[in-house]
C-alpha positions, 0 to 999 in steps of 0.5 A: 500499500502506497503511503501518501502524506495524509495516510502517513500522518494518520499512521503516525497518529495511529502508532502513537495512540496504539503505543503511547496512548496519545494522538498527534498534537497540532504542532506535531502534525505541522512538523510531520507535514513539513518534514514529509515535503523536505522543509527545514524547521525555519521553513515550517516555523515561517508559516506555523507561527512557532519559533524555530528553536521550539519546533526543533529542540522541544517538539521535534525532539520529543516527536521523533523520540515518541515515534521511535518508541511507538514504531519500535525503531529509531527514526528522525526528521529525515528517515521516518517515511520507511518506518511508517510504511513498515508499520502500515504493512505490519498493522493494516487498518481499514479506516485510519483517522484523518489528521488535519492542521490549520497551516498545512495548505499555507505551508505547502503553498509557501514552500512548494517551489523550494527544493535537514576519568570521572565516575558517576554514582550510577557507574560506581553502583553498577560496577560494585555489583556487576549488574545485568538487566536481571539483577535488580528485577525485584527492586524496580520501583512501580512507575506511579506512586501509591498516592496517585491515581492511575491514568493513561501515560506514555508507554515508557516512563520511569518514576524517580520516587519520591519526586512524583508524589511530592510534586503531585501532593504539593500542587494539590494544595491551595496557592502552592508552588513547585520549582523543578530544576534539571539540565536539558534532556533529563525528563522535566517535561515528562515529569510535568506531563505525568503529574498534570495527567494525574492532577486532571483526574482530580478536577484541576485545570492544567496548563503547560506554557513553554517560554520557547514558544515566545519570539525572543526579539518580539516578546523578550524586549518589551514587558507589555508585549511579553505579558500580553503574550503570556496571557493570550497563550494561557487563554488559548491552552485553556480553550478560552476566548482572548479577552485582553482588550477588555482587561488591559489598561497599560496607560492607566493601570500598567502592564503588571496590574493589567496582567494580574487583573486578567488572571484573577478576574478572568482566568481564575474567576471563570471556573471554580476548579483550581488552575495548575500553571506550569511554566517551562524553560523560564531560564530563557528569561535570565538574559533579559533583565528588563523582563525578568525583574518585573515578571518574576516579581509578579509570580511572587506577588501572586503566591503571596496573594493566595495567603489572603484572597480566596480566588488566588488560592485556586492558582498553583504554580510549577516553575521549571528551569534548567540551571541554577538561578544566577541572576540578581533578584530582590529576595522579597520579589523572587519566586526562586526562594519560596515553595517546594524545590525539586532537583531531578537527578540522573537515573539510579541503577534500578531506574536504569534497569527499569528503563531497559526492561520497558524496552524489552531488552534481553535480560542477560545484557551487561549494562555496566559498560554503557553506564561507564560511558553515559552514567544515568543520563535518561536521554543518552540511555534511551537512545542506546536502548532504542538502538539496541532494540531496533537493530538486533545485530548491533552489539553493545560493544560496537555501540559504545566504540562508535558512540563518541564519533560521527558514525555513532548513535549520539552523532546528531545530539553531539553535533547540535551541542557543539554547533551551539557552543563553538560560536561563543568564544567564552563558552568554548574556552570554558568547555575546553578547560573543563573537558581537559582537566583531570579534576573538577575545576572552578569556572566563571559562573555564567559559563558554568551555568550555561554548560550546566543547563545544556547538561554537559557538565555537572556542578558540585559547589563551585566545582565543575566536571564533565557530566559523563565520559562520552562528552569528554571524549567527543568534545576533546576531539572537537576542540583539538580540531578547532585549535589546529 
């Protein structure tokens, strides 16, 4: 059966539903349509209205990982067609659903004539015990804390107790605030989605708003424009009409008072149910003091209002960021010194084995060499397990040997990190220092936090070290070439 664009999207949607219990979102559908026609993320962003970085880093990466899980083989933006064709042959369906999105005709019209020696705790634990995937079978934790109601979750999710239960129980409390910190690709978004899915069973309204959605030049340069964007997008996520013009009075009340009025008198007052608002990637505001000083103070004021005013008790905030807070804020106006802080750690040995078992890997595979290379990094482990599952002839030994090279399974991820770094001389210098050092070293705070947010280094106090040997091997080679 020949696979055309519409059938491909319908097949992808069906595969996600069968494997992960969810359907394609509108933005994921836009990415699939554009990728099918050979468009770049820039071209897709041009018509869809989303930022290129949001499509590429947030939605795109997650989409290809989800499809890889659902299809049972590793796919990317450039090679998903054949995998969908194979899935359709193996799972013939008479009436595949039709998936539509608002911008796909405009996208086609617009672009139709255009022809993409450190040792982690996980390593130490596995080395000490010589564990295989069967050794801790009896110790693998359940994926849902006992205090949480079971709902449909992604097919692969590894819990990190007691974090899920703390997050869930806290956000059930009136006027609460949770702060989640972890580097990129550590599972923050999955944790948020998992928790919000559970909270939705308790008659709570939930919204996840990623600041990657904002256009940096347009929205991060003017406070009024940013706060309007903030309110409009929350309304859209809740399925509520945009009433900005009714509540906004920049000249009379000012932007912050207008935003507060919109949240209190419209978003909160419209429904008796509490509203859980998760703000993702808030550290994107850190380079913009003209925005973050007022906005973070606004969040703090809303938290304080919940102590005195019943309507504000319905608001529960979850603030998610990828690095330590290195900006200067008045301690009485900061949301980063209140509420419940949660640091999302790497997987421990039992969680690594849980992930391997959910991928149905052979029980006698010795994971120790892989853990020596990548530690308990969720994303790097996920890529390895997907590769081993999708390519039965690929040995773990060969995977590890090629891992830090352009021929390895991590090539795209490593290359993307390097491209983000090499254009910044200060960041390149800082990376060179930490990757070549044989012991943890002290670094300039801004560069340290930037590398930490990317997940490339770990910070212990003022000392920095490579997060795992994979990064040390790859970046040492790249840095050596750049200096020649």
